[in-house]
TORKOL-608494 format. One line per field, with one value per residue (C-alpha): residue number from 1; x, y, z. Coordinates in nm, 4 decimals, m for minus. Example, Ala and Ser with C-alpha at 12.3 -4.5 7.8 and 13.67 -1.06 7.14 Angstrom:
num: (1 / 2)
X: (1.2300 / 1.3670)
Y: (m0.4500 / m0.1060)
Z: (0.7800 / 0.7140)
***
This chain:
num: (1 / 2 / 3 / 4 / 5 / 6 / 7 / 8 / 9 / 10 / 11 / 12 / 13 / 14 / 15 / 16 / 17 / 18 / 19 / 20 / 21 / 22 / 23 / 24 / 25 / 26 / 27 / 28 / 29 / 30 / 31 / 32 / 33 / 34 / 35 / 36 / 37 / 38 / 39 / 40 / 41 / 42 / 43 / 44 / 45 / 46 / 47 / 48 / 49 / 50 / 51 / 52 / 53 / 54 / 55 / 56 / 57 / 58 / 59 / 60 / 61 / 62 / 63 / 64 / 65 / 66 / 67 / 68 / 69 / 70 / 71 / 72 / 73 / 74 / 75 / 76 / 77 / 78 / 79 / 80 / 81 / 82 / 83 / 84 / 85 / 86 / 87 / 88 / 89 / 90 / 91 / 92 / 93 / 94 / 95 / 96 / 97 / 98 / 99 / 100 / 101 / 102 / 103 / 104 / 105 / 106 / 107 / 108 / 109 / 110 / 111 / 112 / 113 / 114 / 115 / 116 / 117 / 118 / 119 / 120 / 121 / 122 / 123 / 124 / 125 / 126 / 127 / 128 / 129 / 130 / 131 / 132 / 133 / 134 / 135 / 136 / 137 / 138 / 139 / 140 / 141 / 142 / 143 / 144 / 145 / 146 / 147 / 148 / 149 / 150 / 151 / 152 / 153 / 154 / 155 / 156 / 157 / 158 / 159 / 160 / 161 / 162 / 163 / 164 / 165 / 166 / 167 / 168 / 169 / 170 / 171 / 172 / 173 / 174 / 175 / 176 / 177 / 178 / 179 / 180 / 181 / 182 / 183 / 184 / 185 / 186 / 187 / 188 / 189 / 190 / 191 / 192 / 193 / 194)
X: (1.5075 / 1.4743 / 1.1574 / 0.9063 / 1.0362 / 1.3921 / 1.3540 / 1.2409 / 1.5270 / 1.7658 / 1.5974 / 1.6531 / 2.0215 / 2.0489 / 1.9026 / 2.1551 / 2.4387 / 2.3226 / 2.3142 / 2.6759 / 2.7850 / 2.6120 / 2.7904 / 3.1270 / 3.0462 / 2.9542 / 3.2567 / 3.4897 / 3.3301 / 3.3594 / 3.7205 / 3.8085 / 3.6611 / 3.8419 / 4.1732 / 4.1252 / 4.1006 / 4.4257 / 4.2866 / 4.4834 / 4.3699 / 4.4959 / 4.6450 / 4.3998 / 4.5300 / 4.1793 / 3.9871 / 4.0274 / 3.9087 / 3.6075 / 3.5186 / 3.5669 / 3.3231 / 3.0588 / 3.0950 / 3.1043 / 2.7745 / 2.6031 / 2.7399 / 2.7156 / 2.3593 / 2.1866 / 2.4264 / 2.3367 / 1.9662 / 2.0033 / 2.2343 / 2.0901 / 1.7293 / 1.6706 / 1.3035 / 1.1577 / 1.0204 / 0.7753 / 0.8255 / 1.1996 / 1.2127 / 0.9682 / 1.1266 / 1.4641 / 1.3184 / 1.1859 / 1.5309 / 1.6893 / 1.4395 / 1.5408 / 1.9054 / 1.8410 / 1.6738 / 1.9710 / 2.2149 / 2.0272 / 2.0412 / 2.4183 / 2.4772 / 2.2668 / 2.4423 / 2.7958 / 2.7269 / 3.0466 / 3.2508 / 3.0879 / 3.3065 / 3.4060 / 3.7689 / 3.9429 / 4.0365 / 4.2288 / 4.0864 / 4.0509 / 3.6744 / 3.4670 / 3.3659 / 3.0007 / 2.8099 / 2.4549 / 2.2074 / 2.2872 / 2.6296 / 2.4538 / 2.4157 / 2.7029 / 3.0447 / 2.9892 / 2.6242 / 2.7238 / 2.9025 / 2.5944 / 2.3972 / 2.6567 / 2.6526 / 2.2734 / 2.2768 / 2.5421 / 2.3096 / 1.9699 / 2.0261 / 2.1078 / 1.8393 / 1.5698 / 1.5815 / 1.7202 / 2.0844 / 2.1972 / 2.5511 / 2.6219 / 2.4758 / 2.6954 / 3.0217 / 2.9964 / 2.9000 / 3.1983 / 3.4456 / 3.2938 / 3.3268 / 3.6977 / 3.7586 / 3.5582 / 3.7438 / 4.0743 / 3.9391 / 3.7745 / 4.0930 / 4.2818 / 4.0155 / 3.9813 / 4.3575 / 4.3208 / 3.9982 / 4.1128 / 4.4241 / 4.1819 / 4.1238 / 3.7670 / 3.6778 / 3.7922 / 3.5824 / 3.2661 / 3.2682 / 3.5023 / 3.2367 / 2.9849 / 2.9455 / 3.0617 / 2.7505 / 2.4387 / 2.3050 / 2.3465 / 2.0267 / 1.9059 / 1.9785 / 2.3032 / 2.5560 / 2.6251)
Y: (1.2333 / 0.9781 / 0.9582 / 0.6720 / 0.5121 / 0.4877 / 0.1403 / m0.0212 / 0.1516 / m0.0051 / m0.3397 / m0.2921 / m0.2145 / m0.5233 / m0.7394 / m0.5959 / m0.6637 / m1.0254 / m1.0679 / m0.9408 / m1.1935 / m1.4745 / m1.3567 / m1.3789 / m1.7292 / m1.8486 / m1.6715 / m1.8550 / m2.1890 / m2.1200 / m2.0066 / m2.3280 / m2.5307 / m2.3208 / m2.3542 / m2.7327 / m2.7140 / m2.5178 / m2.1640 / m1.8762 / m1.5587 / m1.2409 / m0.9832 / m0.6939 / m0.3704 / m0.2178 / m0.4974 / m0.3628 / m0.0190 / m0.1773 / m0.3609 / m0.0341 / 0.1598 / m0.1131 / m0.1163 / 0.2636 / 0.2726 / 0.0556 / 0.2645 / 0.6155 / 0.5810 / 0.5417 / 0.7891 / 1.0574 / 0.9846 / 1.0015 / 1.3022 / 1.4978 / 1.4139 / 1.3024 / 1.2296 / 0.9418 / 1.1033 / 0.8600 / 1.0059 / 0.9244 / 0.6400 / 0.3981 / 0.4128 / 0.3460 / 0.0451 / m0.0846 / m0.0319 / m0.2280 / m0.5096 / m0.5128 / m0.5223 / m0.8255 / m1.0023 / m0.9054 / m1.0444 / m1.3744 / m1.3852 / m1.3213 / m1.5845 / m1.8412 / m1.7703 / m1.7959 / m2.0820 / m2.1958 / m1.9403 / m1.6502 / m1.4912 / m1.1483 / m1.1556 / m1.1870 / m1.5478 / m1.6937 / m2.0329 / m2.2625 / m2.2941 / m2.1961 / m1.8308 / m1.7758 / m1.5783 / m1.6665 / m1.4933 / m1.1222 / m1.1923 / m1.2233 / m0.8461 / m0.6944 / m0.7906 / m0.6714 / m0.6960 / m0.7340 / m0.3977 / m0.2380 / m0.3667 / m0.2370 / 0.1088 / 0.1267 / m0.0006 / 0.2502 / 0.5456 / 0.3766 / 0.2425 / 0.5800 / 0.7599 / 0.5303 / 0.7591 / 1.0778 / 1.0251 / 1.2159 / 1.2999 / 0.9308 / 0.8478 / 1.1074 / 1.0365 / 0.6561 / 0.6619 / 0.8825 / 0.6721 / 0.3537 / 0.4878 / 0.5603 / 0.2150 / 0.0351 / 0.2158 / 0.0798 / m0.2620 / m0.3252 / m0.2348 / m0.4776 / m0.7483 / m0.7152 / m0.7439 / m1.0921 / m1.1793 / m1.0701 / m1.2865 / m1.5800 / m1.6079 / m1.7349 / m1.4224 / m1.1921 / m1.3870 / m1.4194 / m1.0917 / m0.8478 / m0.6741 / m0.6368 / m0.3138 / m0.3115 / m0.2049 / m0.1365 / m0.3318 / m0.1646 / m0.0119 / m0.0962 / m0.3991 / m0.5873 / m0.6028 / m0.9498)
Z: (1.6917 / 1.4047 / 1.1989 / 1.2455 / 0.9234 / 1.0613 / 1.2236 / 0.9008 / 0.7186 / 0.9716 / 0.9025 / 0.5281 / 0.5874 / 0.8099 / 0.5316 / 0.2841 / 0.5327 / 0.5744 / 0.1956 / 0.1808 / 0.4461 / 0.2538 / m0.0626 / 0.1138 / 0.2376 / m0.1137 / m0.2575 / m0.0188 / m0.1079 / m0.4795 / m0.4486 / m0.2635 / m0.5508 / m0.8112 / m0.6236 / m0.6237 / m1.0036 / m1.0298 / m1.0456 / m0.8980 / m0.7264 / m0.8893 / m0.6538 / m0.6233 / m0.4729 / m0.4892 / m0.3170 / 0.0407 / m0.0779 / m0.2429 / 0.0792 / 0.2695 / 0.0506 / 0.0876 / 0.4653 / 0.4652 / 0.2738 / 0.5354 / 0.8235 / 0.6764 / 0.5431 / 0.8829 / 1.0446 / 0.7924 / 0.8384 / 1.2179 / 1.2466 / 0.9551 / 1.0453 / 0.6883 / 0.6185 / 0.4256 / 0.1097 / m0.0534 / m0.4036 / m0.3719 / m0.1222 / m0.2813 / m0.6305 / m0.4648 / m0.2800 / m0.6136 / m0.7696 / m0.4839 / m0.5392 / m0.9054 / m0.8004 / m0.5815 / m0.8739 / m1.0904 / m0.8338 / m0.8260 / m1.2070 / m1.2008 / m0.9303 / m1.1135 / m1.4440 / m1.3048 / m1.0643 / m0.8930 / m1.0862 / m0.9008 / m0.6338 / m0.5109 / m0.6218 / m0.9559 / m1.0300 / m1.3214 / m1.4150 / m1.7113 / m1.6799 / m1.9850 / m2.0128 / m1.9232 / m2.1838 / m2.0822 / m1.8532 / m1.8180 / m1.9719 / m2.3084 / m2.3000 / m2.0999 / m1.9644 / m1.6051 / m1.4987 / m1.1325 / m1.1395 / m1.2954 / m0.9980 / m0.7505 / m0.9124 / m0.8770 / m0.5180 / m0.4194 / m0.4781 / m0.4286 / m0.0770 / 0.0839 / m0.1161 / 0.0235 / 0.3283 / 0.1689 / 0.2718 / m0.0348 / 0.0871 / 0.1453 / m0.1964 / m0.3644 / m0.1812 / m0.1882 / m0.5561 / m0.6439 / m0.4460 / m0.5868 / m0.9434 / m0.8909 / m0.7417 / m1.0110 / m1.2876 / m1.1554 / m1.0611 / m1.3976 / m1.5852 / m1.3613 / m1.3956 / m1.7706 / m1.8168 / m1.6676 / m1.8494 / m2.1952 / m2.1570 / m2.1909 / m2.5705 / m2.5224 / m2.3239 / m2.6018 / m2.8555 / m2.6461 / m2.4543 / m2.6298 / m2.8402 / m2.5571 / m2.3592 / m1.9976 / m1.8068 / m2.0142 / m2.3118 / m2.6471 / m2.7816 / m3.1289 / m3.3462 / m3.2895 / m3.5701 / m3.6997)
***
């Protein structure tokens, strides 16, 4: 029998799922605009796997809570909820910074490279957010096996996807100049070299 906190956990997962659907809608709109400007979509062998791990996270998390009778542990759950709130704010910052260039697939376009917002500090702030979400969402309700497995699979997929994506991005000379010296995921600590 699920714990009393299970219904609100399902509601949280539903909100995350709705955000993903909205992302896909915006992504399709942005891609249409980029195609109209002559951009091309780069073939991504890892994209279906990435979609699969995101769907798997949303399905496996409540299943593990239900089947494994995982409790809501306030000392763990509330910090994870706060992390997820931070991730949502980070996503909004990424979307606002990229504007119409934001989408879920790798595109090759002639638009200027964005180096404002979170891109002032790192090359892939959106992936940093995804990495955090991948373990935080299951851990809200102690679904630790889902957190571990989805995070491991996601790490393997992201390693391949980022190599593929950066091969395209670094072919754009402006990207190498603006972003080449920046770390991938976390801002460098200490003073920046000039």
